[in-house]
C-alpha positions as MATLAB code, in Angstrom:
seq = 'MFKLQMPPVPIETSQVLFDLSRLLRSRNRAFATGVDRIDLEIALDLAARFKTSCYFLYAGAAGVTILRHETGMSLLRALDARWNGKQSPNERARSTQSYTAEIAYGSVTRRDQRTVVTSDTTYVVASHSGLGKIKGGIGRLDPLKAMKRVIYIHDIIPLEMPEYQRPETRPAFENYLGELMDAPVTIASNSHDTDTRFRQLAGTKGWTVERFIVLKPALIPTTAARLPIRTEIETFISRQRSLFTVIGTIEPRKNHLLLLNLWRQMLEQQEDAPHLCIIGKRGWENENVLDMLDRCVAIKGSVTEFGDLSDGEVQAVMKASTALLFPSFVEGLGIPLLEAAALDLPCIVSDIPVFREIAPTGTVFLDPLDGPGWKREIISRSLPPAHDITRQVG';
ca = [
    -236.961  -74.068  -12.470;
    -234.898  -70.911  -12.379;
    -232.052  -70.253   -9.988;
    -230.785  -66.913   -8.746;
    -227.280  -66.076   -9.931;
    -224.988  -63.267   -8.781;
    -222.127  -61.523  -10.583;
    -218.818  -62.207   -8.813;
    -217.799  -59.787   -6.075;
    -214.490  -58.185   -7.158;
    -211.821  -59.094   -4.610;
    -208.195  -57.959   -4.845;
    -206.790  -59.839   -1.837;
    -205.752  -63.504   -1.722;
    -208.042  -64.266    1.230;
    -211.683  -63.518    1.985;
    -213.607  -63.535    5.265;
    -217.326  -64.014    4.593;
    -219.902  -63.115    7.237;
    -222.407  -65.970    7.294;
    -224.214  -64.812   10.444;
    -227.629  -64.551    8.780;
    -227.227  -67.842    6.892;
    -226.306  -69.665   10.079;
    -229.348  -68.251   11.849;
    -231.477  -69.261    8.827;
    -230.140  -72.828    8.720;
    -233.486  -74.365    9.708;
    -235.625  -72.402    7.264;
    -237.320  -74.562    4.677;
    -237.474  -71.689    2.182;
    -235.252  -68.685    1.531;
    -236.107  -65.002    1.358;
    -234.642  -62.808   -1.371;
    -231.900  -61.571    0.957;
    -231.121  -65.179    1.964;
    -230.797  -66.232   -1.665;
    -228.430  -63.400   -2.558;
    -226.408  -63.967    0.612;
    -226.035  -67.670   -0.183;
    -225.078  -67.175   -3.828;
    -222.352  -64.661   -2.969;
    -221.011  -67.064   -0.317;
    -221.012  -70.018   -2.717;
    -219.183  -68.034   -5.384;
    -216.504  -66.835   -2.959;
    -216.033  -70.348   -1.596;
    -215.628  -71.722   -5.122;
    -213.121  -69.025   -6.098;
    -211.020  -68.884   -2.927;
    -211.397  -72.466   -1.708;
    -209.554  -72.913    1.617;
    -208.584  -69.225    1.544;
    -212.256  -68.421    2.108;
    -212.851  -68.091    5.833;
    -216.178  -67.694    7.595;
    -217.329  -65.482   10.453;
    -220.307  -65.605   12.772;
    -221.343  -62.669   14.962;
    -224.095  -63.012   17.517;
    -225.015  -62.676   21.157;
    -222.053  -64.844   22.181;
    -219.617  -62.575   20.352;
    -217.569  -63.004   17.187;
    -216.207  -66.361   16.028;
    -214.114  -67.203   12.981;
    -215.381  -70.630   12.012;
    -213.381  -73.413   10.484;
    -213.547  -73.567    6.681;
    -215.156  -77.003    6.848;
    -217.890  -75.676    9.121;
    -218.813  -72.886    6.719;
    -218.777  -75.196    3.718;
    -221.016  -77.708    5.497;
    -223.583  -74.973    6.087;
    -223.420  -73.662    2.505;
    -223.804  -77.140    1.012;
    -226.776  -77.901    3.255;
    -228.564  -74.627    2.389;
    -227.789  -74.997   -1.318;
    -229.287  -78.463   -1.214;
    -232.409  -77.341    0.627;
    -233.101  -74.032   -1.113;
    -231.886  -74.791   -4.639;
    -233.158  -78.314   -5.101;
    -229.792  -80.086   -4.903;
    -230.714  -82.421   -2.078;
    -229.085  -85.830   -2.301;
    -229.356  -88.839    0.015;
    -225.879  -88.185    1.414;
    -226.350  -84.438    2.002;
    -227.279  -83.754    5.602;
    -227.118  -80.538    7.576;
    -224.952  -80.551   10.673;
    -226.801  -80.621   13.940;
    -227.768  -77.359   15.588;
    -225.787  -78.484   18.635;
    -222.549  -78.779   16.658;
    -222.820  -75.218   15.323;
    -223.761  -73.897   18.748;
    -220.795  -75.603   20.378;
    -218.326  -74.238   17.862;
    -219.697  -70.713   18.228;
    -219.709  -70.923   22.012;
    -216.185  -72.215   22.419;
    -214.576  -70.528   19.408;
    -212.778  -72.362   16.634;
    -209.396  -70.721   16.145;
    -206.476  -69.687   18.264;
    -205.296  -66.093   18.388;
    -202.416  -67.098   16.172;
    -204.837  -68.500   13.611;
    -206.877  -65.297   13.805;
    -203.803  -63.232   12.982;
    -203.404  -65.210    9.768;
    -206.970  -64.301    8.745;
    -207.305  -60.664    9.852;
    -204.609  -59.144    7.654;
    -204.187  -56.584    4.900;
    -204.419  -59.479    2.434;
    -207.986  -60.327    3.508;
    -211.313  -58.831    2.382;
    -214.257  -58.955    4.776;
    -217.541  -59.438    2.866;
    -221.046  -59.082    4.288;
    -224.129  -59.491    2.089;
    -226.972  -59.646    4.588;
    -227.380  -56.354    6.513;
    -226.434  -58.527    9.477;
    -223.486  -59.963   11.321;
    -220.414  -58.113   12.511;
    -221.935  -54.660   12.017;
    -224.667  -55.555   14.520;
    -222.117  -56.049   17.324;
    -221.168  -52.733   18.910;
    -217.398  -52.397   18.576;
    -217.183  -55.875   17.037;
    -215.189  -55.019   13.944;
    -212.928  -52.761   15.982;
    -212.028  -55.581   18.342;
    -211.545  -58.073   15.512;
    -209.542  -55.710   13.307;
    -208.264  -52.837   15.503;
    -205.739  -51.687   12.890;
    -208.419  -51.629   10.164;
    -206.161  -53.835    8.077;
    -208.811  -55.784    6.193;
    -210.521  -54.542    3.052;
    -214.316  -54.341    3.362;
    -217.107  -55.060    0.890;
    -220.665  -54.324    2.026;
    -223.598  -55.491   -0.093;
    -226.593  -53.172    0.176;
    -230.117  -54.454   -0.517;
    -231.850  -51.129    0.233;
    -231.780  -48.186    2.617;
    -235.528  -48.183    3.258;
    -235.119  -48.067    7.078;
    -233.417  -44.673    6.684;
    -235.496  -43.224    3.848;
    -238.935  -44.479    4.859;
    -238.827  -45.648    8.477;
    -242.619  -45.428    8.656;
    -242.743  -48.731    6.753;
    -240.489  -50.483    9.283;
    -240.659  -51.515   12.900;
    -239.615  -48.659   15.231;
    -236.355  -50.328   16.193;
    -235.256  -50.972   12.595;
    -233.994  -47.488   11.773;
    -231.594  -47.078   14.736;
    -230.401  -50.667   14.277;
    -229.610  -50.069   10.596;
    -227.942  -46.726   11.349;
    -225.746  -48.440   13.931;
    -224.966  -51.289   11.521;
    -223.717  -48.920    8.840;
    -221.911  -46.742   11.348;
    -219.927  -49.723   12.647;
    -218.757  -50.756    9.171;
    -218.242  -47.344    7.577;
    -215.466  -46.173    9.919;
    -212.862  -47.210    7.321;
    -212.736  -47.115    3.486;
    -215.123  -49.646    1.966;
    -216.484  -50.949   -1.314;
    -220.252  -50.618   -1.565;
    -221.973  -53.172   -3.790;
    -225.655  -52.459   -4.516;
    -228.381  -54.706   -5.885;
    -229.641  -52.105   -8.385;
    -228.670  -48.790   -9.932;
    -231.479  -47.180   -7.949;
    -230.036  -48.446   -4.657;
    -226.583  -47.362   -5.804;
    -227.806  -43.815   -6.481;
    -229.507  -43.601   -3.108;
    -226.492  -44.907   -1.208;
    -224.136  -42.513   -2.990;
    -226.312  -39.643   -1.791;
    -226.368  -41.060    1.742;
    -222.590  -41.536    1.817;
    -222.090  -37.952    0.671;
    -224.387  -36.663    3.389;
    -222.664  -38.737    6.070;
    -219.146  -38.020    4.846;
    -218.280  -41.716    4.551;
    -215.177  -42.794    2.651;
    -216.164  -45.178   -0.130;
    -213.316  -46.482   -2.262;
    -215.609  -47.913   -4.913;
    -219.292  -48.130   -5.772;
    -220.401  -51.125   -7.842;
    -223.734  -52.658   -8.854;
    -224.094  -56.438   -8.586;
    -227.579  -57.136   -9.850;
    -228.987  -60.671   -9.447;
    -230.299  -62.585  -12.427;
    -232.297  -65.771  -12.886;
    -230.990  -68.647  -14.974;
    -232.514  -72.036  -15.841;
    -231.263  -74.756  -13.526;
    -230.641  -78.418  -14.224;
    -231.399  -79.344  -10.632;
    -234.111  -81.938  -10.169;
    -237.525  -80.367   -9.993;
    -238.781  -80.323   -6.447;
    -242.168  -81.977   -5.924;
    -245.254  -79.784   -5.817;
    -247.697  -80.644   -3.055;
    -251.082  -81.997   -4.059;
    -252.956  -79.115   -2.433;
    -250.973  -76.609   -4.514;
    -251.658  -78.495   -7.752;
    -255.355  -78.656   -6.838;
    -255.450  -74.932   -6.088;
    -253.864  -74.110   -9.440;
    -256.197  -76.380  -11.396;
    -259.314  -74.715   -9.941;
    -258.476  -71.142  -10.936;
    -259.859  -69.602  -14.101;
    -258.278  -66.185  -13.706;
    -255.524  -65.928  -11.103;
    -253.511  -62.893  -10.014;
    -250.518  -63.333   -7.749;
    -248.645  -61.038   -5.369;
    -245.377  -62.216   -3.805;
    -243.518  -60.866   -0.791;
    -243.555  -60.641    2.983;
    -246.848  -59.172    4.170;
    -245.661  -55.828    5.501;
    -246.937  -52.232    5.109;
    -244.734  -51.107    2.213;
    -245.933  -54.016    0.063;
    -249.389  -52.400   -0.107;
    -251.457  -55.584    0.227;
    -254.290  -53.519    1.695;
    -254.921  -51.905   -1.698;
    -255.441  -55.288   -3.331;
    -257.652  -56.663   -0.570;
    -259.951  -53.655   -0.744;
    -260.101  -53.907   -4.534;
    -261.015  -57.582   -4.317;
    -263.803  -56.811   -1.886;
    -265.143  -54.176   -4.284;
    -264.951  -56.513   -7.289;
    -266.703  -59.310   -5.414;
    -269.528  -56.938   -4.505;
    -269.938  -55.930   -8.156;
    -269.480  -59.189  -10.064;
    -270.006  -62.861   -9.376;
    -267.086  -64.111  -11.472;
    -264.324  -62.006   -9.955;
    -260.774  -63.317  -10.440;
    -258.823  -65.034   -7.687;
    -256.006  -63.384   -5.730;
    -253.100  -65.488   -4.467;
    -250.904  -63.912   -1.760;
    -247.523  -65.640   -1.389;
    -245.363  -64.644    1.556;
    -244.999  -64.963    5.283;
    -246.756  -62.546    7.625;
    -244.632  -59.613    8.741;
    -245.134  -56.723   11.131;
    -247.307  -53.609   11.643;
    -250.087  -55.270    9.638;
    -253.187  -55.178   11.795;
    -255.552  -53.967    9.042;
    -254.254  -56.433    6.463;
    -254.318  -59.389    8.836;
    -257.804  -58.481   10.031;
    -259.034  -58.600    6.439;
    -257.296  -61.899    5.741;
    -258.619  -63.490    8.893;
    -262.040  -61.889    9.343;
    -263.335  -60.400    6.097;
    -266.092  -62.771    5.030;
    -266.580  -60.991    1.687;
    -263.231  -62.109    0.255;
    -263.251  -65.667    1.587;
    -263.013  -68.099   -1.298;
    -261.520  -65.545   -3.685;
    -258.299  -64.685   -1.817;
    -255.830  -67.422   -0.867;
    -252.762  -66.914    1.310;
    -249.687  -69.158    1.188;
    -246.827  -68.568    3.599;
    -244.741  -71.686    3.036;
    -244.309  -72.341   -0.695;
    -241.058  -73.691   -2.093;
    -239.408  -71.956   -5.058;
    -240.772  -74.666   -7.338;
    -244.308  -74.177   -6.023;
    -244.040  -70.389   -6.343;
    -242.990  -70.734   -9.956;
    -245.813  -73.217  -10.618;
    -248.364  -70.701   -9.287;
    -246.780  -67.938  -11.349;
    -246.968  -70.028  -14.532;
    -250.696  -70.478  -13.925;
    -251.300  -66.791  -13.222;
    -252.806  -64.142  -15.445;
    -250.412  -61.508  -14.123;
    -248.074  -60.661  -11.271;
    -249.238  -57.762   -9.102;
    -246.578  -55.691   -7.347;
    -248.126  -52.560   -5.759;
    -245.262  -51.721   -3.351;
    -244.612  -48.177   -2.212;
    -240.856  -48.757   -2.138;
    -238.447  -51.600   -2.963;
    -234.714  -52.136   -3.096;
    -235.037  -54.527   -6.034;
    -237.979  -56.913   -6.507;
    -236.911  -60.486   -7.267;
    -240.498  -61.560   -8.156;
    -240.222  -59.251  -11.173;
    -237.108  -61.095  -12.305;
    -238.972  -64.382  -11.887;
    -241.933  -63.058  -13.863;
    -239.628  -61.942  -16.680;
    -238.030  -65.395  -16.795;
    -241.481  -67.018  -16.981;
    -242.951  -64.512  -19.503;
    -245.624  -63.576  -16.968;
    -247.271  -60.150  -17.504;
    -246.728  -57.677  -14.676;
    -248.760  -54.828  -13.185;
    -246.510  -52.888  -10.845;
    -246.026  -49.629   -8.980;
    -244.431  -46.812  -10.892;
    -241.256  -46.567   -8.784;
    -237.690  -46.114  -10.103;
    -236.302  -49.582   -9.402;
    -239.235  -51.255  -11.146;
    -238.614  -49.082  -14.201;
    -235.061  -50.419  -14.062;
    -235.774  -54.154  -13.891;
    -239.328  -54.764  -15.151;
    -239.756  -56.776  -18.368;
    -241.048  -55.257  -21.590;
    -244.810  -54.802  -21.583;
    -245.103  -54.163  -17.848;
    -247.939  -51.847  -16.805;
    -246.864  -49.151  -14.336;
    -249.432  -47.578  -12.000;
    -249.303  -45.231   -9.036;
    -249.511  -47.398   -5.875;
    -252.381  -45.179   -4.657;
    -254.372  -45.346   -7.912;
    -257.025  -47.825   -6.806;
    -259.334  -47.277   -9.785;
    -256.432  -47.743  -12.202;
    -255.387  -51.028  -10.616;
    -258.984  -52.206  -10.593;
    -259.504  -51.399  -14.275;
    -256.313  -53.196  -15.278;
    -257.110  -56.299  -13.219;
    -260.699  -56.534  -14.500;
    -259.526  -55.980  -18.060;
    -257.052  -58.831  -17.886;
    -259.527  -61.187  -16.212;
    -262.138  -60.818  -18.978;
    -262.204  -62.963  -22.122;
    -260.465  -61.232  -25.084;
    -263.749  -60.184  -26.703;
    -264.698  -58.214  -23.593;
    -261.268  -56.781  -22.783;
    -261.940  -53.053  -22.515;
    -258.303  -52.160  -23.150;
    -258.378  -53.990  -26.491;
    -261.543  -52.462  -27.857;
    -261.148  -49.869  -30.578;
    -262.729  -46.463  -30.144;
];
């Protein structure tokens, strides 16, 4: 297996206050999203570096709570065990009731809070969530704007292309940034493309950014015990002759509709069409895609949807695949591309800037609207070598 790894966040203070709001809300998830994985890795690194000088914050409907160090570490250990295959017999997540009680009643006195919210503390948020979602929250916690701030940015899609988001996402993201950008900050981006876009946004808004940095995730081999692969997943893999895989939440910008229509066309034209595997939970604003998945008889048997695969199962499917398909209209990064590179899996992807930045050598780039081009490339790769039209001379 491969594990996501993050470069260390540069911190100049002796204390750090990490916002684990999203991780706490995600504590019961069996599998992590890309944002979850980055959020967790940054938290684990800060906890390892700062030890008991790493404090934790939760912001939610009940307000803002600075949690005890032991509480934060219990959560991080439990999620690391569940999501990264480090589960041991003695590792157990705390009960939901215990977290709820600590959040509800608070965990520190005002005197304790004054020792955390100081000029020698850096507040770090890596989830597009937390304190910035509470109107006036950071102002009440840190009225003198004493703390340093580091904000990790995954993308600014809600502002650039709100048509691919739920209607409420853009104003929520604008408010989130507005809350946190009222003092000098360090902006850490997941890619050079995101960094360029945020620099332009900050200039337009007149925000004061002390430093822009890029902290790009990477995948490394892990020595953690391999998680078991369910029998139905092994059976699915063993039955496929030519398998193409697309990974990501099923939402409009991922462009699943292109692939589903192409598969319907191919199945109408040839009996031995390849198989399409869609890995990802169902998102929003997807009526056409979900209708095809649920009701299109033509693609039944040749398109399989998985919404609950573990990292080990995802990587097993990828190893068995002919190529990774990634036809998104816009992305902030694209962790499946990093996974494909680590597994030497060929990739056919949209020709967008961030994919040019991170895609492995040999990747095929296509316009996300070029249906015939995607179809030709998929058919070519699904044919035996002697029939591969891209390999024929002349």
